[in-house]
DRENTORKOL-3810 file (N, C-alpha, C; in nm, 4 decimals):
REM DRENTORKOL-3810
@n.u->2.2590; n.v->-4.1364; n.w->-5.4306; ca.u->2.1790; ca.v->-4.0680; ca.w->-5.3395; c.u->2.1346; c.v->-3.9384; c.w->-5.3945
@n.u->2.0088; n.v->-3.9072; n.w->-5.3932; ca.u->1.9513; ca.v->-3.7831; ca.w->-5.4572; c.u->1.9260; c.v->-3.6822; c.w->-5.3458
@n.u->1.9485; n.v->-3.5634; n.w->-5.3865; ca.u->1.9299; ca.v->-3.4479; ca.w->-5.2929; c.u->1.7766; c.v->-3.4189; c.w->-5.2749
@n.u->1.7379; n.v->-3.3774; n.w->-5.1551; ca.u->1.5917; ca.v->-3.3440; ca.w->-5.1328; c.u->1.5821; c.v->-3.1943; c.w->-5.1561
@n.u->1.4789; n.v->-3.1714; n.w->-5.2382; ca.u->1.4512; ca.v->-3.0326; ca.w->-5.2788; c.u->1.3492; c.v->-2.9612; c.w->-5.1828
@n.u->1.3970; n.v->-2.8669; n.w->-5.1083; ca.u->1.2946; ca.v->-2.8060; ca.w->-5.0154; c.u->1.2422; c.v->-2.6741; c.w->-5.0668
@n.u->1.2640; n.v->-2.6455; n.w->-5.1876; ca.u->1.2067; ca.v->-2.5208; ca.w->-5.2499; c.u->1.0639; c.v->-2.5173; c.w->-5.2629
@n.u->0.9987; n.v->-2.6427; n.w->-5.2906; ca.u->0.8531; ca.v->-2.6482; ca.w->-5.3063; c.u->0.7803; c.v->-2.6209; c.w->-5.1744
@n.u->0.8356; n.v->-2.6698; n.w->-5.0588; ca.u->0.7737; ca.v->-2.6449; ca.w->-4.9269; c.u->0.7868; c.v->-2.5040; c.w->-4.8875
@n.u->0.8917; n.v->-2.4367; n.w->-4.9121; ca.u->0.9057; ca.v->-2.2976; ca.w->-4.8774; c.u->0.8335; c.v->-2.1986; c.w->-4.9698
@n.u->0.7980; n.v->-2.2483; n.w->-5.0867; ca.u->0.7194; ca.v->-2.1659; ca.w->-5.1761; c.u->0.5703; c.v->-2.1575; c.w->-5.1447
@n.u->0.5250; n.v->-2.2654; n.w->-5.0667; ca.u->0.3844; ca.v->-2.2649; ca.w->-5.0231; c.u->0.3539; c.v->-2.1737; c.w->-4.8998
@n.u->0.4497; n.v->-2.1720; n.w->-4.8137; ca.u->0.4293; ca.v->-2.0922; ca.w->-4.6964; c.u->0.4794; c.v->-1.9466; c.w->-4.7142
@n.u->0.3923; n.v->-1.8464; n.w->-4.6616; ca.u->0.4438; ca.v->-1.7085; ca.w->-4.6692; c.u->0.5701; c.v->-1.6844; c.w->-4.5692
@n.u->0.6437; n.v->-1.5850; n.w->-4.5967; ca.u->0.7609; ca.v->-1.5582; ca.w->-4.5126; c.u->0.7119; c.v->-1.5289; c.w->-4.3662
@n.u->0.7966; n.v->-1.5544; n.w->-4.2753; ca.u->0.7616; ca.v->-1.5345; ca.w->-4.1429; c.u->0.7083; c.v->-1.3987; c.w->-4.1016
@n.u->0.7541; n.v->-1.3016; n.w->-4.1616; ca.u->0.7130; ca.v->-1.1579; ca.w->-4.1372; c.u->0.5688; c.v->-1.1493; c.w->-4.1847
@n.u->0.5121; n.v->-1.2256; n.w->-4.2679; ca.u->0.3789; ca.v->-1.1985; ca.w->-4.3147; c.u->0.2724; c.v->-1.3004; c.w->-4.2592
@n.u->0.3231; n.v->-1.3906; n.w->-4.1710; ca.u->0.2276; ca.v->-1.4837; ca.w->-4.1037; c.u->0.1574; c.v->-1.4136; c.w->-3.9854
@n.u->0.0315; n.v->-1.4553; n.w->-3.9786; ca.u->-0.0527; ca.v->-1.3946; ca.w->-3.8734; c.u->-0.0670; c.v->-1.5062; c.w->-3.7668
@n.u->-0.0591; n.v->-1.4646; n.w->-3.6434; ca.u->-0.0865; ca.v->-1.5598; ca.w->-3.5287; c.u->-0.2368; c.v->-1.5633; c.w->-3.5077
@n.u->-0.2782; n.v->-1.6724; n.w->-3.4591; ca.u->-0.4253; ca.v->-1.6936; ca.w->-3.4325; c.u->-0.4802; c.v->-1.5835; c.w->-3.3481
@n.u->-0.3992; n.v->-1.5348; n.w->-3.2391; ca.u->-0.4414; ca.v->-1.4182; ca.w->-3.1575; c.u->-0.3325; c.v->-1.3215; c.w->-3.1570
@n.u->-0.3689; n.v->-1.1994; n.w->-3.1803; ca.u->-0.2541; ca.v->-1.0936; ca.w->-3.1835; c.u->-0.1878; c.v->-1.0882; c.w->-3.0643
@n.u->-0.0629; n.v->-1.0719; n.w->-3.0651; ca.u->0.0211; ca.v->-1.0663; ca.w->-2.9338; c.u->-0.0100; c.v->-0.9494; c.w->-2.8551
@n.u->-0.0516; n.v->-0.8332; n.w->-2.9108; ca.u->-0.0788; ca.v->-0.7219; ca.w->-2.8339; c.u->-0.2033; c.v->-0.7447; c.w->-2.7489
@n.u->-0.2941; n.v->-0.8212; n.w->-2.7933; ca.u->-0.4151; ca.v->-0.8488; ca.w->-2.7180; c.u->-0.3751; c.v->-0.9406; c.w->-2.5964
@n.u->-0.2945; n.v->-1.0308; n.w->-2.6107; ca.u->-0.2368; ca.v->-1.1161; ca.w->-2.5105; c.u->-0.1586; c.v->-1.0420; c.w->-2.3984
@n.u->-0.0773; n.v->-0.9510; n.w->-2.4485; ca.u->0.0001; ca.v->-0.8640; ca.w->-2.3589; c.u->-0.0881; c.v->-0.7702; c.w->-2.2798
@n.u->-0.1857; n.v->-0.7170; n.w->-2.3443; ca.u->-0.2802; ca.v->-0.6423; ca.w->-2.2728; c.u->-0.3569; c.v->-0.7044; c.w->-2.1626
@n.u->-0.4047; n.v->-0.8230; n.w->-2.1961; ca.u->-0.4789; ca.v->-0.9081; ca.w->-2.0962; c.u->-0.3889; c.v->-0.9373; c.w->-1.9826
@n.u->-0.2628; n.v->-0.9868; n.w->-2.0167; ca.u->-0.1632; ca.v->-1.0242; ca.w->-1.9098; c.u->-0.1439; c.v->-0.8991; c.w->-1.8178
@n.u->-0.1291; n.v->-0.7808; n.w->-1.8761; ca.u->-0.0965; ca.v->-0.6602; ca.w->-1.7981; c.u->-0.2147; c.v->-0.6306; c.w->-1.7061
@n.u->-0.3242; n.v->-0.6266; n.w->-1.7599; ca.u->-0.4603; ca.v->-0.6016; ca.w->-1.6797; c.u->-0.4709; c.v->-0.7038; c.w->-1.5702
@n.u->-0.4503; n.v->-0.8244; n.w->-1.5895; ca.u->-0.4553; ca.v->-0.9271; ca.w->-1.4816; c.u->-0.3395; c.v->-0.8996; c.w->-1.3759
@n.u->-0.2264; n.v->-0.8578; n.w->-1.4253; ca.u->-0.1219; ca.v->-0.8410; ca.w->-1.3219; c.u->-0.1578; c.v->-0.7073; c.w->-1.2446
@n.u->-0.2002; n.v->-0.6081; n.w->-1.2975; ca.u->-0.2246; ca.v->-0.4911; ca.w->-1.2213; c.u->-0.3502; c.v->-0.5052; c.w->-1.1292
@n.u->-0.4481; n.v->-0.5913; n.w->-1.1678; ca.u->-0.5621; ca.v->-0.6181; ca.w->-1.0853; c.u->-0.5126; c.v->-0.7100; c.w->-0.9657
@n.u->-0.4189; n.v->-0.8042; n.w->-0.9880; ca.u->-0.3738; ca.v->-0.8854; ca.w->-0.8767; c.u->-0.2898; c.v->-0.7977; c.w->-0.7811
@n.u->-0.2060; n.v->-0.7136; n.w->-0.8250; ca.u->-0.1246; ca.v->-0.6278; ca.w->-0.7450; c.u->-0.2167; c.v->-0.5335; c.w->-0.6556
@n.u->-0.3141; n.v->-0.4740; n.w->-0.7267; ca.u->-0.4053; ca.v->-0.3873; ca.w->-0.6620; c.u->-0.4841; c.v->-0.4576; c.w->-0.5475
@n.u->-0.5479; n.v->-0.5626; n.w->-0.5882; ca.u->-0.6220; ca.v->-0.6427; ca.w->-0.4933; c.u->-0.5382; c.v->-0.6900; c.w->-0.3705
@n.u->-0.4125; n.v->-0.7395; n.w->-0.3980; ca.u->-0.3239; ca.v->-0.7824; ca.w->-0.3034; c.u->-0.2925; c.v->-0.6674; c.w->-0.1970
@n.u->-0.2678; n.v->-0.5526; n.w->-0.2480; ca.u->-0.2299; ca.v->-0.4316; ca.w->-0.1759; c.u->-0.3470; c.v->-0.4008; c.w->-0.0877
@n.u->-0.4683; n.v->-0.3921; n.w->-0.1408; ca.u->-0.5863; ca.v->-0.3554; ca.w->-0.0757; c.u->-0.6236; c.v->-0.4605; c.w->0.0461
@n.u->-0.5986; n.v->-0.5926; n.w->0.0058; ca.u->-0.6394; ca.v->-0.6973; ca.w->0.1025; c.u->-0.5379; c.v->-0.6966; c.w->0.2258
@n.u->-0.4169; n.v->-0.6757; n.w->0.1965; ca.u->-0.3070; ca.v->-0.6863; ca.w->0.3024; c.u->-0.2917; c.v->-0.5567; c.w->0.3783
@n.u->-0.3443; n.v->-0.4371; n.w->0.3297; ca.u->-0.3363; ca.v->-0.3100; ca.w->0.3983; c.u->-0.4136; c.v->-0.3212; c.w->0.5301
@n.u->-0.5354; n.v->-0.3690; n.w->0.5223; ca.u->-0.6194; ca.v->-0.3814; ca.w->0.6524; c.u->-0.6322; c.v->-0.2586; c.w->0.7296
@n.u->-0.6112; n.v->-0.2716; n.w->0.8738; ca.u->-0.6302; ca.v->-0.1614; ca.w->0.9517; c.u->-0.4911; c.v->-0.1159; c.w->0.9836
@n.u->-0.3878; n.v->-0.1694; n.w->0.9335; ca.u->-0.2435; ca.v->-0.1250; ca.w->0.9725; c.u->-0.2116; c.v->0.0110; c.w->0.9349
@n.u->-0.2972; n.v->0.0751; n.w->0.8554; ca.u->-0.2649; ca.v->0.2152; ca.w->0.8089; c.u->-0.3137; c.v->0.3222; c.w->0.9175
@n.u->-0.3909; n.v->0.2803; n.w->1.0075; ca.u->-0.4445; ca.v->0.3770; ca.w->1.1043; c.u->-0.3490; c.v->0.3774; c.w->1.2271
@n.u->-0.3329; n.v->0.5001; n.w->1.2827; ca.u->-0.2554; ca.v->0.5108; ca.w->1.3978; c.u->-0.3352; c.v->0.4704; c.w->1.5224
@n.u->-0.2596; n.v->0.4047; n.w->1.6155; ca.u->-0.3316; ca.v->0.3501; ca.w->1.7379; c.u->-0.3859; c.v->0.4817; c.w->1.8116
@n.u->-0.5026; n.v->0.4638; n.w->1.8672; ca.u->-0.5614; ca.v->0.5862; ca.w->1.9470; c.u->-0.5105; c.v->0.5572; c.w->2.0955
@n.u->-0.4984; n.v->0.6699; n.w->2.1523; ca.u->-0.4612; ca.v->0.6750; ca.w->2.2935; c.u->-0.5804; c.v->0.6346; c.w->2.3794
@n.u->-0.5538; n.v->0.5940; n.w->2.5039; ca.u->-0.6714; ca.v->0.5708; ca.w->2.6034; c.u->-0.7567; c.v->0.6921; c.w->2.6197
@n.u->-0.7060; n.v->0.8135; n.w->2.6298; ca.u->-0.7839; ca.v->0.9326; ca.w->2.6531; c.u->-0.8790; c.v->0.9616; c.w->2.5283
@n.u->-0.8169; n.v->0.9295; n.w->2.4083; ca.u->-0.8934; ca.v->0.9530; ca.w->2.2848; c.u->-1.0135; c.v->0.8517; c.w->2.2594
@n.u->-0.9808; n.v->0.7302; n.w->2.3136; ca.u->-1.0850; ca.v->0.6288; ca.w->2.3154; c.u->-1.2106; c.v->0.6564; c.w->2.4004
@n.u->-1.1796; n.v->0.7402; n.w->2.5128; ca.u->-1.2974; ca.v->0.7818; ca.w->2.6013; c.u->-1.3735; c.v->0.8913; c.w->2.5435
@n.u->-1.3101; n.v->0.9751; n.w->2.4510; ca.u->-1.3747; ca.v->1.0882; ca.w->2.3872; c.u->-1.4872; c.v->1.0431; c.w->2.2944
@n.u->-1.4772; n.v->0.9075; n.w->2.2440; ca.u->-1.5794; ca.v->0.8681; ca.w->2.1484; c.u->-1.7195; c.v->0.8483; c.w->2.2216
@n.u->-1.7192; n.v->0.8474; n.w->2.3513; ca.u->-1.8511; ca.v->0.8293; ca.w->2.4130; c.u->-1.9258; c.v->0.9609; c.w->2.4240
@n.u->-1.8624; n.v->1.0715; n.w->2.4075; ca.u->-1.9335; ca.v->1.1989; ca.w->2.4184; c.u->-2.0135; c.v->1.2190; c.w->2.2986
@n.u->-2.1403; n.v->1.2775; n.w->2.3276; ca.u->-2.2284; ca.v->1.3112; ca.w->2.2046; c.u->-2.2284; c.v->1.4493; c.w->2.1586
@n.u->-2.1821; n.v->1.5383; n.w->2.2419; ca.u->-2.1798; ca.v->1.6759; ca.w->2.2025; c.u->-2.0462; c.v->1.6995; c.w->2.1243
@n.u->-2.0633; n.v->1.7550; n.w->2.0008; ca.u->-1.9562; ca.v->1.7710; ca.w->1.9043; c.u->-1.8397; c.v->1.8521; c.w->1.9670
@n.u->-1.8731; n.v->1.9739; n.w->2.0280; ca.u->-1.7725; ca.v->2.0611; ca.w->2.0745; c.u->-1.7007; c.v->2.0028; c.w->2.1879
@n.u->-1.7720; n.v->1.9298; n.w->2.2825; ca.u->-1.7072; ca.v->1.8650; ca.w->2.3937; c.u->-1.6173; c.v->1.7546; c.w->2.3478
@n.u->-1.6685; n.v->1.6758; n.w->2.2485; ca.u->-1.5849; ca.v->1.5663; ca.w->2.1968; c.u->-1.4536; c.v->1.6330; c.w->2.1280
@n.u->-1.4688; n.v->1.7241; n.w->2.0579; ca.u->-1.3374; ca.v->1.7858; ca.w->1.9911; c.u->-1.2463; c.v->1.8278; c.w->2.0985
@n.u->-1.2978; n.v->1.8982; n.w->2.1976; ca.u->-1.2199; ca.v->1.9564; ca.w->2.3001; c.u->-1.1459; c.v->1.8433; c.w->2.3754
@n.u->-1.2229; n.v->1.7284; n.w->2.3964; ca.u->-1.1692; ca.v->1.6121; ca.w->2.4632; c.u->-1.0493; c.v->1.5495; c.w->2.3867
@n.u->-1.0744; n.v->1.5473; n.w->2.2533; ca.u->-0.9573; ca.v->1.4963; ca.w->2.1712; c.u->-0.8376; c.v->1.5881; c.w->2.1724
@n.u->-0.8543; n.v->1.7076; n.w->2.1751; ca.u->-0.7447; ca.v->1.8101; ca.w->2.1886; c.u->-0.6768; c.v->1.7932; c.w->2.3184
@n.u->-0.7429; n.v->1.7788; n.w->2.4207; ca.u->-0.6866; ca.v->1.7652; ca.w->2.5564; c.u->-0.6114; c.v->1.6219; c.w->2.5617
@n.u->-0.6753; n.v->1.5212; n.w->2.5129; ca.u->-0.6173; ca.v->1.3820; ca.w->2.5159; c.u->-0.4798; c.v->1.3797; c.w->2.4413
@n.u->-0.4753; n.v->1.4522; n.w->2.3333; ca.u->-0.3482; ca.v->1.4469; ca.w->2.2619; c.u->-0.2574; c.v->1.5616; c.w->2.2917
@n.u->-0.2921; n.v->1.6379; n.w->2.3837; ca.u->-0.1996; ca.v->1.7354; ca.w->2.4258; c.u->-0.1972; c.v->1.8628; c.w->2.3344
@n.u->-0.2961; n.v->1.8826; n.w->2.2546; ca.u->-0.2919; ca.v->1.9973; ca.w->2.1672; c.u->-0.3776; c.v->2.1120; c.w->2.2301
@n.u->-0.3268; n.v->2.2365; n.w->2.2097; ca.u->-0.3922; ca.v->2.3523; ca.w->2.2535; c.u->-0.4487; c.v->2.4254; c.w->2.1333
@n.u->-0.5880; n.v->2.4360; n.w->2.1306; ca.u->-0.6412; ca.v->2.5081; ca.w->2.0162; c.u->-0.6065; c.v->2.6517; c.w->2.0165
@n.u->-0.5722; n.v->2.7064; n.w->1.9003; ca.u->-0.5314; ca.v->2.8446; ca.w->1.8895; c.u->-0.6524; c.v->2.9127; c.w->1.8342
@n.u->-0.6918; n.v->3.0266; n.w->1.8895; ca.u->-0.8127; ca.v->3.0962; ca.w->1.8220; c.u->-0.7709; c.v->3.1671; c.w->1.6926
@n.u->-0.8626; n.v->3.1861; n.w->1.6103; ca.u->-0.8191; ca.v->3.2565; ca.w->1.4739; c.u->-0.7921; c.v->3.4128; c.w->1.5133
@n.u->-0.7167; n.v->3.4599; n.w->1.4164; ca.u->-0.6642; ca.v->3.6045; ca.w->1.4339; c.u->-0.7790; c.v->3.6946; c.w->1.4051
@n.u->-0.8593; n.v->3.6623; n.w->1.3031; ca.u->-0.9785; ca.v->3.7395; ca.w->1.2537; c.u->-1.0888; c.v->3.6525; c.w->1.2396
@n.u->-1.2143; n.v->3.7054; n.w->1.2485; ca.u->-1.3305; ca.v->3.6255; ca.w->1.2137; c.u->-1.4268; c.v->3.6268; c.w->1.3303
@n.u->-1.5229; n.v->3.5301; n.w->1.3231; ca.u->-1.6377; ca.v->3.5264; ca.w->1.4151; c.u->-1.5820; c.v->3.4878; c.w->1.5634
@n.u->-1.4716; n.v->3.4032; n.w->1.5614; ca.u->-1.4360; ca.v->3.3536; ca.w->1.7011; c.u->-1.2967; c.v->3.4254; c.w->1.7420
@n.u->-1.2723; n.v->3.5278; n.w->1.6821; ca.u->-1.1502; ca.v->3.6078; ca.w->1.7205; c.u->-1.1648; c.v->3.6620; c.w->1.8554
@n.u->-1.0588; n.v->3.6698; n.w->1.9334; ca.u->-1.0694; ca.v->3.7333; ca.w->2.0745; c.u->-1.1043; c.v->3.8781; c.w->2.0688
@n.u->-1.1795; n.v->3.9181; n.w->2.1620; ca.u->-1.2240; ca.v->4.0677; ca.w->2.1669; c.u->-1.0988; c.v->4.1467; c.w->2.2054
@n.u->-1.0909; n.v->4.2675; n.w->2.1371; ca.u->-0.9761; ca.v->4.3648; ca.w->2.1660; c.u->-1.0339; c.v->4.4899; c.w->2.2179
END
């Protein structure tokens, strides 16, 4: 029985460290990363919907019908139980 000589086959091929892949691995990783980030971003955007908004109270819903800006803002303050505080100095400061 004769031994098989594999030295000829290994001499024709470059060492593994010098072989080039058809497509560089960094390009594949970049594409996979971009697709992953896009998928996560679009999923988060699609599922967020209107759940991020706080529910409006009934009094605040009525305020949307007012056309006058000052009256509408005063209505919102009243509906939410806020008392507007006047500025300490400036055009709207209380007279002393």
